[in-house]
N, C-alpha and C positions, 0 to 999 in steps of 0.2 A: 093060613095063618089058626093055629088052636088057642080059644080063649080058655083061658082058667081063670077059676075065682080063688082069690088067694084073701086069709084073713092078714089083718093089720100086724097081728103079731109075726106071723110066717114074714112078711116083709119085714119087719126091723129084725128079725134075729138072722134073716138072709145078710142084713146091711150091716151089723157087727160081728157077723163071723167073718164075711168078708174084709173086713177091718182088722178085724185082730190077725187072720192069717197074715195080711199086710205087713202088720206090724211085725209078728214074731219071728218073718221071715226078712225083718230088713230093708223093706222095703218102702213105698211110696209113702212119706209122712204126712204130704198133705191132705192126699187121697185118705188116707187113716181118718185124718181130722174130719174131714167132709163126710164118711159114712158112716160114721159113730156119731157124730153130731146128727145125720138122718134120722139112724133108727133110734136116739135120744127123744128128740122132739114125739116119735107114735109109743115109745115105752114111756116114758114121761106121763102122756094122757091115758096109755092105758093103766098106768098104777094108781092115776087118780081117780079113773074111772071103776077099779077095784076098791076102791076107799085105802087105798095104802098109801102112805107117805112117800111121795117122789123124792128122788135128789134137792129138785129147788124149795119143795117144805120143808124138807130137815134142816137145810142151810137155813132158812129163813127163820126157824124157832131158835137153830143154835144163835142167832146172831142177836135177836131181839133176847133171849136171856144172858147174852154178854155184853147186854145194854147198848146195843144199834138200834139204828132208825130202822122204822117199820118200812118195808117196801112190800107193791105188790108182785104178785109173783112174777107177771111181765118184767116186770121193771129188773127184778134180781137175777131172772133167768138169763135177761140177754148181759145183764154186767160178770154174769158165771163164763156165758159162750163167748163173750169180748176174752177176758183173761186165757181162755184157753184158743180165741182165734177164731173159732168155729165160723163167727160171725164173716169174718175178714175173708175165709176161705169161698162166700157166697155171694157176697156183696161189695160194691166199693160207689163211696160218694161221689159225685159230680167234686169238689173241692179237695179232694182226695189225691195226693204226690203221685199216686201208683208204687209204693212200696211198703212192705212190711218187715218189722225187725221183731223177731219170735225165733224160738226154739223149738223147734218141729217133734223133737223125740220127746221133751216134756209134754207139750200140745199134744201129741197124740195118745199120750198114756192117759193124761186127765180126759182127753175128752172120749176113750174107750172104755175108764173107769168112772165117768159120769153115767155113762149108758148101762153099765153095768151094774150099776146100783137100783136103776129104775125096772133094769132086766129079774135079780134077783126077788125084787117085790113083788113081782108076778110071778116065775115059773120058780123059785127059791134057790138056796146054794146048793142043794143037790142035783140041781139040774146035770147032766153030763156035757152041753158048753162051758157050767160055770163053774163046774168043779176042775175041767180039762184046763180053764184057763187059769183060774186061781192057782193050780199048782204050778202051771207055769211061770208065772208070774212069783209065787211064792221060793223058786229056785233060780229065777233068772234077772230078778228088779232087788235093788238094796231094801229090807226087810226094814230099816228104821228110818232111811230118809220117804218113802209110802207109807210107816206105819199100817204095816198087814198083819199085825197083830190088833189093831184099832183100840191102842192106847189113849186113851183121851189125856193121860200127865207125859205123854212124851214130850218131849224138849231136844227142836233139833240143835246139834252141833253149831250150825251157823247159822243161826237165828241171830238177829240184831235185837233184839228186845227180850231177854229170859224171862 
């Protein structure tokens, strides 16, 4: 066995690239969520270590600006992971019934995009991995549904509260 040293960024990049590869090839969405979630934990901390705003911190600021309650980074991060079912891919509490009701497609894409925000904070939008994935997203995903133009005023047609 040959032991080799890896940076945390290398580990996260490999996990994120594996998640993206599975996603764009239409394969196991549960593995995508798990891999992207694992990559995101590392990428989030790396962004934070470089004094870059990570995904969770940006959402906390946005929530406070919109009049929401102030929560800790851990509380907010856990809530986001719950929405994307990242935690459900890794944990099960005693009292749970053993079933998960979710949309694996949406959660897989969301988990990748959550990790991608932190990855971009570290390597930039011009990094080949980022540019290639964003090009694929632009050609294959609904630009209005996913607000690919980052329009802060975009209103979704199916929104309950306009």
